[in-house]
C-alpha positions as CSV (number, residue, x, y, z in Angstrom):
1,M,57.6,135.4,47.3
2,K,59.5,133.3,49.8
3,K,60.8,134.9,52.9
4,I,64.2,134.3,54.5
5,S,64.7,135.2,58.2
6,V,68.3,136.1,59.2
7,V,68.9,135.9,62.9
8,S,71.9,137.6,64.5
9,P,72.6,137.6,68.2
10,A,74.6,140.6,69.4
11,Y,76.3,141.6,72.6
12,N,78.6,144.7,72.7
13,E,79.0,144.7,69.0
14,S,79.3,148.4,68.5
15,G,80.9,149.0,65.1
16,N,79.9,145.6,63.8
17,V,76.1,145.8,63.5
18,Q,76.2,148.4,60.8
19,P,78.4,146.5,58.3
20,L,76.5,143.4,59.3
21,V,73.2,144.9,58.2
22,E,74.7,146.4,55.1
23,R,76.3,143.1,53.9
24,V,73.1,141.2,54.5
25,R,71.2,143.8,52.6
26,E,73.6,143.6,49.7
27,V,73.1,139.8,49.6
28,F,69.4,140.1,49.2
29,R,69.8,142.9,46.7
30,R,71.3,140.2,44.5
31,M,68.3,138.0,45.2
32,P,65.3,140.2,44.5
33,E,63.0,137.2,44.2
34,Y,63.2,136.7,48.0
35,D,61.8,138.8,50.8
36,Y,63.7,138.9,54.0
37,E,63.8,140.0,57.6
38,H,66.9,140.5,59.7
39,I,66.3,139.9,63.4
40,I,69.0,141.1,65.6
41,I,68.6,140.2,69.3
42,D,70.7,142.3,71.7
43,N,71.6,140.6,74.9
44,A,71.6,143.8,77.1
45,S,74.7,145.4,75.6
46,T,76.6,147.9,77.8
47,D,78.0,149.9,74.8
48,T,76.3,151.8,72.0
49,T,75.0,148.7,70.2
50,V,71.3,149.3,70.9
51,D,71.5,152.9,69.8
52,E,73.1,151.9,66.5
53,L,70.4,149.2,66.1
54,R,67.6,151.8,66.6
55,V,69.1,154.0,63.8
56,L,69.5,151.0,61.5
57,A,65.9,149.8,62.2
58,A,64.6,153.4,61.5
59,D,66.2,153.4,58.1
60,D,65.4,149.9,57.0
61,P,62.1,148.1,57.8
62,H,63.7,144.7,57.1
63,V,65.8,145.2,60.3
64,K,63.9,144.0,63.4
65,V,65.4,144.4,66.8
66,I,64.8,142.6,70.1
67,V,66.4,144.0,73.2
68,N,66.7,141.7,76.2
69,A,66.0,142.9,79.8
70,R,69.3,141.4,80.9
71,N,72.1,139.2,79.6
72,F,70.5,135.7,79.2
73,G,73.7,134.1,77.9
74,H,74.9,132.9,74.6
75,I,72.6,129.9,74.3
76,R,69.1,131.1,75.3
77,S,69.2,134.5,73.6
78,P,69.8,133.4,69.9
79,H,67.4,130.5,70.3
80,H,64.6,132.8,71.3
81,A,65.2,135.0,68.2
82,M,65.1,131.9,66.0
83,L,61.7,130.9,67.4
84,E,60.4,134.4,66.7
85,A,61.4,134.2,63.0
86,K,58.6,133.9,60.5
87,G,60.4,133.0,57.3
88,D,60.2,130.0,55.1
89,A,63.8,129.4,56.2
90,V,66.0,130.7,59.0
91,V,69.6,131.7,58.7
92,V,71.8,132.0,61.8
93,L,74.6,134.5,61.4
94,L,76.7,135.9,64.2
95,S,77.3,139.6,64.5
96,D,81.1,139.5,64.8
97,L,81.4,139.0,61.0
98,Q,83.8,136.1,61.4
99,D,81.3,134.1,59.3
100,P,80.8,135.6,55.9
101,P,77.2,136.9,55.2
102,E,77.9,136.4,51.5
103,L,77.5,132.6,52.0
104,I,73.8,133.1,52.6
105,E,73.2,133.2,48.8
106,Q,74.8,129.8,48.4
107,F,72.8,128.5,51.4
108,V,69.6,129.6,49.7
109,R,70.5,128.0,46.4
110,E,71.2,124.7,48.0
111,W,68.0,125.0,50.0
112,E,66.0,125.5,46.8
113,K,67.6,122.2,45.5
114,G,65.7,120.4,48.4
115,W,68.2,120.5,51.3
116,K,66.4,121.1,54.6
117,V,69.6,122.0,56.4
118,V,72.5,123.8,54.9
119,V,75.4,124.7,57.2
120,G,78.8,126.3,57.0
121,V,81.7,124.2,58.2
122,K,85.1,125.7,59.0
123,T,88.0,124.2,57.2
124,S,90.4,126.8,58.5
125,S,90.3,129.5,61.1
126,E,92.5,132.6,61.8
127,E,92.1,131.9,65.5
128,S,95.1,130.4,67.4
129,G,96.2,127.0,66.1
130,L,96.1,125.6,69.6
131,M,92.4,126.5,70.0
132,Y,91.6,125.0,66.6
133,R,93.3,121.7,67.6
134,I,91.4,121.6,70.9
135,R,88.1,122.1,69.1
136,T,89.0,119.3,66.7
137,T,89.8,117.0,69.6
138,Y,86.5,117.8,71.3
139,Y,84.5,117.1,68.1
140,R,86.2,113.7,67.8
141,T,85.4,112.9,71.4
142,V,81.7,113.7,71.0
143,E,81.6,111.7,67.8
144,R,82.8,108.6,69.7
145,L,80.3,109.3,72.5
146,T,77.1,109.6,70.5
147,S,75.3,107.8,67.7
148,V,74.0,110.9,65.9
149,Q,75.9,112.8,63.2
150,V,78.2,115.4,64.7
151,L,79.7,118.0,62.4
152,R,83.2,119.1,63.1
153,H,83.8,122.9,63.3
154,Y,80.2,123.7,62.9
155,T,79.1,126.7,65.0
156,G,75.5,126.9,64.1
157,F,76.1,129.2,61.0
158,G,73.7,127.9,58.4
159,L,70.2,127.8,57.0
160,Y,67.3,125.8,58.4
161,D,64.0,125.1,56.7
162,R,60.7,125.9,58.3
163,Q,60.0,122.2,58.7
164,V,63.2,121.8,60.8
165,M,62.4,124.9,62.9
166,E,58.9,123.5,63.6
167,V,60.5,120.3,65.0
168,V,63.0,122.4,67.1
169,R,60.1,124.4,68.4
170,R,58.4,121.3,69.8
171,Y,61.5,120.5,71.9
172,G,60.6,123.2,74.5
173,D,64.0,123.1,76.1
174,P,64.7,126.1,78.4
175,Y,68.4,125.7,77.8
176,P,68.7,124.4,74.3
177,Y,71.7,123.0,72.5
178,F,70.7,123.9,69.0
179,R,73.5,122.0,67.2
180,G,72.5,118.9,69.0
181,M,68.9,119.4,68.1
182,V,69.9,119.7,64.4
183,A,71.7,116.4,64.7
184,E,68.8,114.7,66.5
185,V,66.2,115.9,63.9
186,G,68.0,113.8,61.4
187,F,67.4,115.6,58.1
188,P,70.3,115.3,55.6
189,I,72.7,118.1,56.0
190,K,74.5,119.9,53.2
191,Q,77.9,121.2,54.2
192,I,79.5,124.3,52.8
193,A,83.2,124.7,53.5
194,Y,84.6,128.2,54.4
195,G,87.5,129.8,56.1
196,Q,86.7,131.7,59.3
197,K,88.1,135.2,59.5
198,R,89.6,136.9,62.6
199,R,87.3,139.3,64.4
200,E,88.0,142.8,63.0
201,R,86.3,144.9,65.7
202,G,85.7,144.3,69.4
203,I,86.7,141.4,71.5
204,T,85.4,137.8,71.7
205,K,82.7,137.2,74.3
206,N,83.8,133.6,74.8
207,N,85.8,132.7,77.9
208,F,86.7,129.5,79.6
209,Y,83.4,129.2,81.3
210,T,81.2,129.7,78.2
211,L,83.3,127.3,76.1
212,Y,83.2,124.7,78.9
213,D,79.4,125.2,79.3
214,M,78.9,124.6,75.6
215,A,81.2,121.6,75.6
216,M,79.4,119.9,78.5
217,L,76.0,120.8,77.2
218,G,76.9,119.1,73.9
219,I,78.0,115.9,75.7
220,T,75.1,115.7,78.2
221,N,72.5,116.4,75.5
222,L,73.8,113.9,73.1
223,S,75.1,111.0,75.1
224,K,74.8,108.9,78.2
225,V,78.1,107.2,77.7
226,P,79.9,109.3,80.4
227,L,77.4,107.9,83.0
228,R,78.0,104.4,81.8
229,L,81.8,105.0,82.0
230,V,81.4,106.1,85.6
231,T,79.6,102.8,86.4
232,F,82.1,100.7,84.5
233,G,85.0,102.5,86.1
234,G,83.6,101.9,89.5
235,F,83.5,98.1,88.9
236,V,87.0,98.2,87.5
237,F,88.6,100.1,90.3
238,A,86.7,98.0,92.9
239,G,88.2,94.9,91.3
240,I,91.7,96.3,91.3
241,S,91.4,97.4,94.9
242,L,90.2,93.9,95.9
243,L,93.2,92.3,94.1
244,I,95.6,94.6,95.8
245,G,94.0,93.9,99.1
246,F,94.5,90.2,98.6
247,F,98.1,90.7,97.6
248,Y,98.9,92.7,100.7
249,L,97.1,90.1,102.9
250,I,99.1,87.2,101.5
251,A,102.3,89.1,101.6
252,K,101.7,89.9,105.3
253,L,100.9,86.3,106.2
254,L,104.0,85.0,104.4
255,F,106.4,87.6,105.7
256,W,104.8,88.6,109.0
257,N,108.0,90.0,110.6
258,H,109.5,91.7,107.6
259,F,106.6,93.1,105.5
260,E,105.4,96.6,106.5
261,L,102.6,98.3,104.7
262,G,103.6,101.8,105.5
263,L,101.6,105.0,105.1
264,A,102.6,105.9,101.5
265,P,100.5,103.2,99.6
266,T,97.6,103.9,101.9
267,M,97.7,107.7,101.3
268,I,98.2,107.3,97.6
269,G,95.3,104.9,97.3
270,L,93.0,107.2,99.3
271,F,93.8,110.2,97.2
272,F,93.5,108.3,94.0
273,L,90.1,106.8,94.8
274,G,89.0,110.1,96.2
275,S,89.8,111.9,92.9
276,I,88.0,109.2,90.9
277,Q,84.9,109.7,93.1
278,L,85.0,113.5,92.6
279,I,85.2,113.1,88.9
280,A,82.3,110.7,89.0
281,I,80.2,113.0,91.1
282,G,81.1,115.9,88.8
283,I,79.8,114.0,85.7
284,I,76.7,112.9,87.5
285,G,76.2,116.5,88.7
286,E,76.3,117.8,85.0
287,Y,73.4,115.5,84.2
288,I,71.5,116.5,87.3
289,G,72.1,120.2,86.5
290,S,70.6,119.6,83.0
291,I,67.5,118.0,84.6
292,H,67.2,120.8,87.1
293,T,67.2,123.4,84.3
294,I,64.5,121.5,82.4
295,V,62.3,121.1,85.5
296,Q,62.5,124.9,86.2
297,N,61.1,125.5,82.7
298,R,61.9,129.2,82.7
299,P,61.3,131.3,79.6
300,L,64.3,131.7,77.3
301,V,64.5,135.5,77.7
302,T,62.6,138.5,79.0
303,E,62.2,141.1,76.3
304,K,62.7,144.8,77.2
305,E,61.9,146.3,73.7
306,R,60.9,145.3,70.2
307,I,61.5,147.4,67.1
308,N,59.9,146.9,63.6
309,F,57.9,143.9,64.6
């Protein structure tokens, strides 16, 4: 009997984890030919999520729980749980129920046809239209910056064969960008379209910093183009500055008594070039920060408790 591992990261998802477990259980009730485990990793929730998970794990041996010692962020925690999964395939399903657990059945059917990677791709979302358009613009930008296949509106929700997970396991990245890894691995990807629902309970844990962190992680992991643009931009602006300098020199020599440089062009030029330098330093700093994280080689998480393992 093949085994499917369902991995669900959770943080302050009180009220969501019970219907999550029940809907996953119902999916596999319709697929009795498969065994499954449902690994829920709690990122040090401050509400009653852990208490609810203990009750659910006591009633259902398929439910396995990892409780982190502290909040290790939205990137490291789910990746750790994925590496702990023992199934023939791993399904990533968030705990907020915006992604429908019922799609797991379709994922598995496509997996049995030979697809190593089967993912859900949002064709619509009940989130704000502005945010959806911003995400679309970001995905288009990343597509232009990298040579690997980048899926638009793919959040990680999907099924991954054991062979894919073994390759991912060898990366050993302490701050992994899983969606980038899937693109780098290179297996053909089966896309399943779905409409993402609005969160029914609780509030989103994403804020400006987490979204920016994920966006920059995607760019720095998949492309060196920003660094090349910084170098190219330096040459371009140096050439423009040289031409402007020659123009002012000739103008001054020709109209010595009438041409005055003034402070305005000087100040504007200084602030403009200063801002360009800050942007360049920021881009370089993002890459250095990624190197610093890898060099530290810290564990993904520290576990406080395990249940049903």
